[in-house]
C-alpha positions as CSV (number, residue, x, y, z in Angstrom):
1,M,-1.3,28.5,11.4
2,R,-2.3,25.4,13.5
3,L,-1.8,26.1,17.4
4,T,-1.5,24.1,19.9
5,R,-1.2,23.6,23.5
6,T,1.8,24.5,25.8
7,L,1.6,22.8,29.3
8,R,3.4,23.6,31.9
9,A,3.5,21.9,35.3
10,A,4.6,23.9,38.6
11,A,6.0,22.3,42.1
12,C,3.3,25.4,43.2
13,A,0.2,23.7,41.1
14,A,1.1,20.7,44.0
15,A,-2.3,21.6,46.0
16,L,-4.1,21.3,43.1
17,L,-3.6,18.2,42.2
18,L,-5.8,14.8,42.9
19,T,-4.4,13.5,46.2
20,A,-7.0,16.1,47.6
21,A,-10.1,15.3,45.6
22,C,-9.6,11.7,45.9
23,D,-10.6,9.2,48.3
24,S,-7.8,7.4,50.3
25,S,-9.7,4.8,52.1
26,G,-8.7,2.8,48.7
27,S,-12.4,2.5,48.1
28,G,-14.5,2.7,44.5
29,S,-14.1,1.6,41.0
30,S,-12.4,-1.7,40.9
31,A,-10.5,-0.1,37.2
32,T,-9.7,3.4,38.5
33,G,-9.8,3.0,42.0
34,L,-11.8,6.0,42.3
35,N,-15.3,6.9,43.6
36,P,-16.5,10.2,42.6
37,P,-18.7,12.5,44.2
38,D,-22.5,11.0,43.8
39,L,-23.6,13.5,40.7
40,R,-26.7,12.8,38.1
41,A,-26.6,13.9,34.6
42,P,-29.8,15.9,33.0
43,T,-32.1,13.3,31.9
44,K,-32.9,16.3,28.9
45,L,-32.7,19.6,28.4
46,G,-34.4,22.7,28.6
47,R,-34.3,26.3,26.8
48,T,-30.9,27.6,26.2
49,E,-29.6,30.4,28.5
50,G,-28.4,32.6,25.5
51,Q,-24.3,32.2,26.8
52,V,-21.9,29.2,27.6
53,N,-18.3,30.1,28.9
54,L,-15.9,27.2,27.6
55,I,-12.1,27.2,29.1
56,A,-10.1,25.6,26.3
57,W,-6.5,24.3,24.6
58,A,-5.4,27.5,21.9
59,G,-6.7,26.4,18.0
60,Y,-10.2,24.7,20.1
61,V,-12.6,27.8,20.4
62,E,-12.0,29.8,16.8
63,D,-14.3,32.8,16.2
64,G,-12.3,33.8,12.7
65,S,-10.0,36.3,14.8
66,N,-7.0,34.4,14.9
67,D,-7.9,33.5,11.7
68,P,-10.6,34.5,9.1
69,K,-10.6,30.7,8.1
70,A,-10.8,29.7,11.4
71,D,-13.9,30.3,12.3
72,W,-17.2,27.7,13.8
73,V,-18.0,29.6,17.0
74,S,-20.1,31.8,14.9
75,G,-22.4,29.4,13.7
76,F,-22.7,27.6,17.0
77,E,-23.8,30.7,18.0
78,K,-26.3,32.3,14.3
79,Q,-27.9,28.5,15.2
80,T,-28.1,28.3,19.0
81,G,-28.5,31.7,20.5
82,C,-25.9,30.7,22.5
83,Q,-23.1,33.8,22.7
84,V,-19.5,31.7,23.3
85,R,-17.3,33.3,25.3
86,S,-13.7,31.6,26.2
87,K,-10.8,30.9,27.8
88,V,-7.9,29.5,26.6
89,A,-5.3,27.8,29.2
90,A,-1.8,27.4,28.8
91,S,-1.7,23.8,31.1
92,S,-3.5,21.2,32.7
93,D,-3.6,22.6,36.2
94,E,-5.0,26.2,35.2
95,M,-8.1,24.3,33.5
96,V,-8.2,22.2,36.6
97,K,-8.4,25.9,38.8
98,L,-10.2,27.8,36.5
99,M,-13.4,24.7,37.1
100,K,-13.3,25.3,40.6
101,T,-14.6,28.8,40.5
102,G,-17.6,27.9,39.3
103,E,-17.3,30.6,36.3
104,Y,-17.2,28.2,33.4
105,D,-19.7,25.7,32.1
106,A,-17.8,23.5,30.0
107,V,-13.5,22.8,29.5
108,S,-11.7,20.7,26.9
109,A,-9.9,18.7,29.3
110,S,-6.8,16.7,28.6
111,G,-6.3,13.0,30.6
112,D,-3.8,14.6,33.2
113,A,-6.7,16.9,34.3
114,S,-10.2,15.0,33.9
115,L,-9.7,12.4,36.8
116,R,-8.9,15.6,38.9
117,L,-11.9,17.3,38.0
118,I,-14.1,14.1,37.6
119,A,-13.2,13.6,41.6
120,S,-13.5,16.2,43.3
121,G,-17.0,17.0,42.0
122,D,-16.2,20.1,39.5
123,A,-17.0,18.4,36.6
124,A,-20.6,16.5,35.6
125,P,-21.7,12.8,34.8
126,V,-22.5,13.3,31.2
127,N,-25.7,12.1,29.4
128,T,-24.2,11.4,26.1
129,G,-28.2,10.9,24.3
130,L,-28.7,14.3,24.6
131,V,-25.5,14.7,22.6
132,P,-26.6,13.4,19.3
133,H,-23.1,12.8,17.2
134,Y,-21.9,11.2,20.0
135,K,-23.4,8.6,18.4
136,D,-20.7,8.5,15.6
137,V,-17.3,8.8,17.8
138,F,-15.0,5.9,17.1
139,S,-15.9,3.4,19.8
140,G,-11.9,3.2,20.8
141,L,-12.6,6.8,22.7
142,K,-15.5,5.5,24.7
143,N,-15.4,5.1,28.0
144,G,-11.4,5.8,28.4
145,A,-10.3,5.1,31.9
146,W,-9.4,8.7,31.7
147,N,-12.9,10.0,30.7
148,S,-15.8,7.3,31.9
149,V,-15.9,5.2,35.8
150,K,-17.9,2.6,35.7
151,G,-19.3,2.8,32.5
152,Q,-20.6,6.8,33.0
153,M,-18.7,8.9,31.0
154,Y,-17.8,12.2,32.2
155,G,-17.7,14.0,28.9
156,I,-17.8,13.9,25.1
157,P,-14.5,13.0,23.5
158,H,-12.9,15.8,21.1
159,G,-10.1,14.5,18.9
160,R,-6.5,12.6,19.9
161,G,-3.0,12.6,18.9
162,A,-0.1,10.3,19.5
163,N,3.4,11.5,21.1
164,L,5.8,10.3,18.4
165,L,9.9,9.5,17.9
166,M,11.1,11.9,15.2
167,Y,14.7,11.6,14.1
168,N,16.8,13.8,11.7
169,T,17.3,11.1,8.5
170,E,20.6,12.0,8.1
171,K,22.2,12.1,11.1
172,V,20.3,9.5,13.3
173,R,21.5,6.1,11.8
174,P,20.7,3.5,11.7
175,A,17.3,4.7,11.5
176,P,15.6,4.1,15.4
177,T,12.7,1.5,15.9
178,S,12.5,2.3,20.2
179,W,12.5,4.4,22.5
180,S,16.0,3.4,23.4
181,A,17.2,6.1,21.1
182,V,16.2,9.0,23.5
183,F,16.7,6.4,26.5
184,D,19.7,3.7,26.4
185,D,21.2,5.1,23.4
186,A,20.6,8.8,24.2
187,S,24.4,9.5,25.0
188,K,24.9,9.2,21.3
189,Y,24.0,12.3,20.0
190,K,24.4,13.5,23.7
191,G,22.7,17.6,23.8
192,H,20.5,17.1,20.8
193,V,18.0,14.8,22.0
194,T,14.9,17.1,23.2
195,A,11.9,15.6,25.5
196,Y,8.3,17.0,26.0
197,D,8.7,19.7,29.3
198,S,5.9,18.4,32.0
199,P,4.6,15.9,34.7
200,I,3.2,13.0,32.2
201,Y,6.8,12.8,30.8
202,I,7.1,10.5,33.4
203,A,5.0,7.8,31.9
204,D,6.9,7.8,28.6
205,A,9.8,6.5,30.6
206,A,7.4,3.9,32.8
207,L,6.2,2.8,29.4
208,Y,10.0,2.4,28.5
209,L,10.8,0.0,30.8
210,R,7.5,-1.7,31.1
211,A,9.1,-2.8,27.8
212,T,12.8,-3.8,28.8
213,R,13.1,-4.7,32.3
214,P,10.0,-7.0,32.9
215,G,10.7,-7.5,36.4
216,L,8.9,-4.4,37.5
217,R,6.2,-5.8,36.7
218,I,4.5,-1.8,34.9
219,K,1.2,-2.8,33.5
220,D,-0.1,1.0,33.4
221,P,2.2,3.8,32.7
222,Y,0.4,5.6,35.0
223,A,-0.1,3.5,37.3
224,L,3.3,3.6,39.3
225,D,3.7,2.2,42.7
226,Q,7.0,3.5,44.6
227,K,10.3,1.0,43.4
228,Q,8.4,1.6,39.4
229,F,8.3,5.5,39.6
230,D,11.9,5.2,41.1
231,A,13.3,2.8,38.4
232,A,11.2,5.6,36.0
233,V,12.5,8.8,37.8
234,A,15.8,7.5,37.1
235,L,16.1,6.6,34.5
236,L,14.9,10.5,33.3
237,K,17.7,11.8,35.8
238,K,20.3,10.0,33.5
239,Q,18.9,10.9,30.5
240,N,18.7,15.1,31.2
241,A,22.4,14.8,30.8
242,D,21.9,14.0,27.0
243,I,19.2,16.4,26.9
244,G,19.8,19.4,25.0
245,E,16.4,21.2,25.4
246,Y,13.1,20.4,26.7
247,W,10.4,21.5,24.8
248,S,6.2,22.6,25.2
249,D,6.3,25.2,22.1
250,Y,5.8,23.6,19.3
251,L,6.7,25.9,16.7
252,K,10.5,25.7,19.2
253,E,10.4,22.3,18.2
254,V,10.0,22.7,14.4
255,S,13.1,25.5,14.6
256,A,14.9,22.9,16.7
257,F,15.2,20.4,14.5
258,K,15.9,22.7,11.1
259,S,19.0,23.6,12.7
260,G,19.8,20.5,13.9
261,D,20.2,21.1,17.7
262,S,17.4,18.8,18.1
263,V,17.7,15.3,16.3
264,V,15.8,12.9,18.2
265,G,12.6,13.2,20.5
266,T,9.3,13.2,20.9
267,T,6.6,15.2,18.9
268,W,3.2,15.3,17.1
269,Q,2.5,14.5,14.2
270,V,1.1,18.3,13.5
271,I,5.3,19.4,14.5
272,A,6.4,16.4,11.9
273,G,4.4,17.8,9.3
274,L,5.3,21.5,9.8
275,A,8.9,20.6,10.1
276,A,8.7,18.5,7.4
277,G,7.3,21.0,5.3
278,E,10.0,23.4,6.4
279,G,12.4,21.3,5.1
280,A,13.6,19.9,8.1
281,K,15.0,15.8,7.2
282,V,12.6,13.6,9.8
283,K,10.6,10.3,10.1
284,A,8.0,10.2,13.0
285,F,6.4,7.2,14.5
286,V,5.3,4.8,17.3
287,P,8.8,2.3,18.4
288,A,8.2,-1.2,18.5
289,E,7.5,-0.2,22.6
290,G,4.5,1.7,21.3
291,S,3.4,5.5,22.7
292,T,1.9,7.4,25.2
293,G,-0.7,9.7,23.7
294,W,-3.3,12.2,24.7
295,S,-7.6,12.3,24.2
296,D,-9.3,15.3,24.9
297,T,-12.8,15.4,26.5
298,W,-15.3,18.3,26.7
299,M,-16.2,18.3,30.5
300,V,-19.7,20.2,31.3
301,S,-18.7,21.6,35.2
302,A,-21.1,20.2,38.0
303,K,-21.7,24.3,38.7
304,A,-23.5,25.1,35.0
305,K,-24.8,28.4,35.1
306,H,-25.4,27.6,31.4
307,P,-25.8,23.4,31.2
308,N,-28.2,23.9,28.3
309,C,-25.4,25.9,26.2
310,A,-23.1,23.5,27.6
311,Y,-24.7,20.2,26.0
312,K,-25.4,22.0,22.9
313,W,-21.9,23.5,22.3
314,L,-20.6,19.7,23.7
315,D,-22.7,18.1,20.7
316,W,-21.4,21.1,17.8
317,I,-18.4,20.6,17.9
318,V,-18.4,16.8,17.7
319,S,-20.9,17.1,14.2
320,P,-19.1,15.9,11.8
321,K,-18.3,19.2,9.6
322,V,-16.8,21.0,12.7
323,N,-14.5,18.2,14.2
324,A,-13.0,18.5,11.1
325,Q,-12.0,21.8,10.9
326,V,-10.7,21.4,14.6
327,A,-8.8,19.0,13.9
328,E,-7.1,19.6,10.8
329,Y,-6.7,23.4,12.3
330,F,-5.1,22.1,15.7
331,G,-3.6,19.1,14.3
332,E,-5.4,16.6,15.9
333,A,-7.3,12.6,15.0
334,P,-11.4,13.8,15.2
335,A,-13.0,12.2,17.1
336,N,-16.3,11.7,15.0
337,S,-16.2,9.4,12.7
338,K,-18.3,10.8,9.5
339,A,-15.7,13.9,9.9
340,C,-12.9,12.4,7.9
341,A,-15.5,13.2,4.8
342,E,-15.4,16.2,5.4
343,T,-11.7,17.6,5.6
344,S,-10.4,20.2,3.1
345,D,-7.3,17.7,3.3
346,R,-8.4,14.4,1.4
347,N,-5.3,12.3,3.1
348,F,-5.3,13.8,6.6
349,C,-7.5,11.1,8.3
350,T,-5.0,8.5,6.7
351,D,-1.8,10.7,8.0
352,Y,-3.5,11.1,11.8
353,H,-5.2,7.7,11.4
354,A,-8.1,8.8,12.4
355,A,-10.4,5.7,12.0
356,D,-7.1,2.8,13.0
357,E,-8.2,1.6,15.7
358,G,-5.4,-1.3,15.9
359,Y,-3.3,1.6,15.4
360,W,-4.1,3.5,19.1
361,K,-4.5,0.3,20.9
362,N,-0.9,0.8,20.8
363,I,-1.4,4.4,22.3
364,A,-1.6,4.6,26.5
365,F,-4.0,7.3,26.3
366,W,-2.3,10.4,28.9
367,N,-4.4,9.5,32.5
368,T,-4.3,11.6,35.8
369,P,-1.7,9.2,38.6
370,I,-4.0,8.9,41.8
371,E,-2.6,6.9,44.7
372,Q,-5.6,4.1,44.3
373,C,-4.0,2.4,41.4
374,L,-5.3,2.7,38.3
375,D,-3.9,-0.7,36.9
376,G,-6.0,-2.2,39.7
377,R,-3.7,-3.4,42.3
378,K,-5.0,-3.2,45.8
379,D,-1.6,-4.1,47.5
380,V,0.5,-1.2,47.5
381,R,-0.4,2.8,47.2
382,C,0.7,4.2,43.8
383,V,2.7,7.9,43.6
384,P,-0.1,10.4,42.9
385,Y,0.6,13.0,40.4
386,A,1.7,15.6,42.9
387,K,4.6,13.6,43.8
388,W,5.1,13.7,39.4
389,V,5.3,16.9,40.1
390,Q,8.4,17.1,41.8
391,A,9.8,14.9,40.7
392,W,9.9,16.4,36.9
393,T,11.5,19.8,39.1
394,E,13.7,17.5,40.1
395,I,15.0,15.4,37.2
396,K,15.1,18.9,35.3
397,G,17.4,19.9,38.4
């Protein structure tokens, strides 16, 4: 069975969020508004320490105990002598909290956590020259707004996925082409609309408004000034009246589309494949406005007690064969361009658009909203992620 993340944000986690970690003076990178602590990446590796402690999404660090066919940890341990100790995190907020303890060497951070870790100094810059397989990572995953600052990488890309619009082909007609199906036209399917249960979903509304309300002048769905943010929140509060269920567990979404409880909403490619494989009459696609998406990055703790083993893990997890195994098990496009030759399903990379950089140009990857607007604006402050968490609670009522 493919495993996947369950992201849950709560208002009580707001104290962990980036507003407490970022410089509020507006100084820093013109691209991100971020001025991270002056940390240095290592120039060379030393002897491995015999152990590495990892925080990961479920399905990223498999040793065969969950599924005998899924084991890329044992080979790593045998080759490097680094024994893997891993903890599965249920949310980005939990990952940020755990990284602050200094007990973990590396983390598979999504874009809604990575800037927090960079800004707080919990994640160190990475010397990509010490990760040989980095050279084969798809160019679209390098130097992203969510994993680098001023051209300095803060991790090694792991994989990527898009947030798609899925619909029941028998109950949603004509076939939708726009996110309007879950926003302005959602009342047509009242009680049977589903949406992703996370504050980061506010960016989906902002992306739609960027296309449909140009007067708001939204450039980046993760860089919203107060007026833009209020418009996105208002749209989601309106949508709430038509929502049947917010989902975070992918198995529940598969079940909801099979039963007909949900007929249209946000999904991932792996969910669409599973639902169709179990008989649901569904299709999933990137609408005309584009989509949001996620790209996970393996980041090294600035307090890592086992940095040499951590670097060995970063290289191992993006090596072609292992990256292919993880991608197929988890259900995402691999990061390594050579991984596609190693997948058991020869159509896998085609189905997940792994090498189609044109496809990914229409995907706005998750990023962490901060006060210093990510779109480069200097004359306003943007709404930070702590406020997104608070607003999400209000949206759901």
